[in-house]
N, C-alpha and C positions, 0 to 999 in steps of 0.2 A: 757406353753412354751415347757416343756419337752415332753408333750403328743403330741403337734403339730409336733415336730421334729420326734418323734417316728412314728407317723401316716404317715408322708411324706416319711420316710424311708421304711416303709412297703408297701405303695402304689407304690413307685418307684422301688421296688425290682424286680418285674417281668421284667420291661424294662431294668434294669441293668443286669439281668441275660441273657436276650435276646441279649443285645448289647455285652456282654462279649463272648458269645458263637458264635454269627454270625458276629461280627466285629473284636473284639480283637484277638480271636484265629486264624481266617483266616489270618489277617494281620501279626500275629506273625509267622505263617507258611511260609508266603511269604518271610518275612525278613530272617528267618532261611535258607530256601532253597536258596534264592538269594545270601547269603553270605557264602555258603559252597559248596563243591564239592561232588562227589559221595561217597567219603570216610568220609565225615563229617568234613573235615578240612576247616578252615576259608580261604576265598579267595575273591578277588575283580574281578576275571576273568569273572564272569558272568555279572556283571555290565559293565566291560570294553568292552564286546562283542558288545555294542551298536555302537562302532567305526568301526565295520566291514561294508564294503560298502553296502551290501544288507540290513543291519539293519538300518544304518544311512539314507539310501535313503527312506525306509519305514517310519521312524520317521519324516523326513523333509516333506514328502508328506502328512502324517497325519496332521502335524501342518498346512500346507498350506490349505488343504481342510477344516479343522475344522475352521480356521480363516476366510476363504471365506464364509463358511456356517453361521458362527456367524454374520458376517457383513450383509449378505443377510437377515438373520432372523431379525436383528435390523432394517434394512431399511424397511422391510415389516411390522414389528410389531409395530413400533412407530406410524405411521399414523393410523393403526387400533386401537391402544390403545387410541389415541386421539379421534377417532370417538366414541368409546365406552364410554369414560369418558364424552364426551360432550352430549351424547344421554341421556336425562333425561326422556324419554318416558317409558311407561310400558313394552315395548318389549325389554328392555335392557338385561334382563335375557335370553330371547330367542336368542338374537344375540350372547351373550357370550357362550351359550350352543352350538351354531352352530360351534364355533371355537374349542371347546374342544371335540366335538362329535367324531372326528376321533380317539381321545385317548381311547375311549371305545372299539375300535376294537383292535384285537391282533396286536402287533408290526410287526410280520412277515407277516401277512395277508396284512397290509398296504403297506409294501415294495413289496410284491408279486403283488399287484394291479398295482403298478408303473412299474414293469417289464413288465406286460402285456401291458401297455399303450406305453412303450417306445421301446419294442423290434422291430427288423427290420420288422417283419411282424405282428406287433401289431395293436392296434386300431387306434392310431394316424396316422401311416403310411397308414393304410387302408383308412382313411378318406382323407388324402392328395392325395393318388393315385386315389381315386374316383373323386377328384376335379382337377386331372391332374396338381397337384402341386409337386415341388421337395420333395423327401423323406428326413427324417432326420435319422441320424445314431448316436444316443446318447448312446444307451445301451453299457455296457462294456467299458465305458470311465469315466475319473474323473468327467465330467460334470453330468453323471448319478448318481454318488455317492453323489455329492453336492445336487442334486435334492432330493434324498432320505433323506439325512440329514436334509435339510430345511423343507421338508414336515413333518417329524417325530418330529422334535424339535421345530418347530415354535411356538406351543402353550406354550412351556416353556418360550418363550420370551415374548409373548403377555401378559400373565396373570400378571407377576410382573410389567411390565410397565403400564399396565391398572390400577392395584391397586395403584401404586404411582401417577399416574395422577388423579385418582378419588379422592385422598385424598387432592389435592390442592384446597384451599378455593377460591371460585369464587371472594370473596371480594379482595383477593390479586391481581388477574388479573385486576379487575376493578380499583384498586388503581393505578396500573401501567399505565393503559389507562388514568386515570385522571391526572397523572403526565406528560403526554404528550408523552408517549411511543407508537409507532405504533405496529402493529401486530408482525413484525419481531423482533423488540427490546424486546417486551414482552415475546416472545418465547425464545429468546436467553438468556435473563437476569433473567427471572422468571420461566417460565414453564420448560425449559430444566434443569437448575440447581436443581430444586426441584424434578425432576424425576430421578436424577442420582442414587439414591438407587435402584430403580426398574430396571434401565439399567443394573447396576452391577450385580444384582441378576439374571437377564435374561441372561447376557453374561456368567456367571458361569454355569448356568443350561443348556446352549446350548454347550459351548466350551468343557466342560469336557466329556459329553457323545459322542460328535462328535469325539474327540480326541481318545477315547478309543474303539470306535465301531469296530466291525468286521463282524457283521451280514449284515449290509448295504453294506459294500464294497464287501463282498462275493457275494451277490445276484445281486446288481446293477453293480458291476465290473466284474461279471462272473469269479470270482477267478483268473483273469488276472492282477488285480491291487492289490498289497499287501500293506496294511497300517501296522503300528507297531502293532495294535491290532490283525490283521490276523496272524502275525508271532508268537505273544505270544500265541494265541489260538492253532496254529499248534504245538508249542513246547509242550503244555500240552496234546493235544489229538492225535497227529500223531506221534511225535518223543518220547513222554513221557519223555522229558528232563525237569523235574520240576525246576532244578537248573537254567538252562539258561532262562526258561520262567519267573521264579520268579525274576531273575536279571534284565531282560528287564522291568518287571512290576515295579520294584523299580525306574528305570530311568523314566518311564512314570509318576510314582507317584510324582516325583520331580517337573514336569511341572504342575501337578494338584495343588500341594502345593503352588508353585509360584503364580498361578493364584488366589488362595484363599487369599494369603497374600496381593497381590495387591488390591483385592476387599476390604479386611478388612481395609487396610490403606486408601483407597479412601473414604470408607464409614465414617471412623473416621474423616477424614478431612472435609467432608461435614457436619457431625454433629457438629463439632467445629465452 
């Protein structure tokens, strides 16, 4: 017993060291800078700066776009997850690979490709112009940012939903049908409740990176639309105000923690 514990400690020590250096230490630095001023004195001024109009506007816009992106990803991912789960053929792995294939490409390159497609003189408008159809002007708008978020984060919604649906025993579905439930009733009372853990995982995996993103909004918004992630990034890289940037990061961290708590509570209720 003692040897097993000692072996487990030795085997986990590299991960513990990695987690301490790259997770605990950076978070500790953010907390320190966020709660101090230039002189090192304790202050809540950095956190309270979220109430400034430009910061509050960026935060609310980030919340709005991330929620919209998460909802769209769910509406797209759930039917796709059901199709994959019901597909018992040998090409299931190929179909799954096609959905995660874009993730193998660099994140910035994927976003740059959408910029090329959506810009005013891009490929889509070129095709529309050749067909004598009205042009679209989406680039540098919130809609373009949402498109970038959905495209980049959709696989993170598909995979957990697919895994949850694939674990549902076909006998459970058949039992519901034998008891007189139609397809809609079976879905609402059996399939959907059993897939909630996958939905919660997907929502967390999409909402958090969408809320904190700054690269997508910079590229798809043309630096004209600032989200809270853009302001934090500018405070660190342009203004070199680590205290203000860390204070705003702590505010953003609160929303992330709230999302994780809600997901944990929901999962616990489902397991009970």
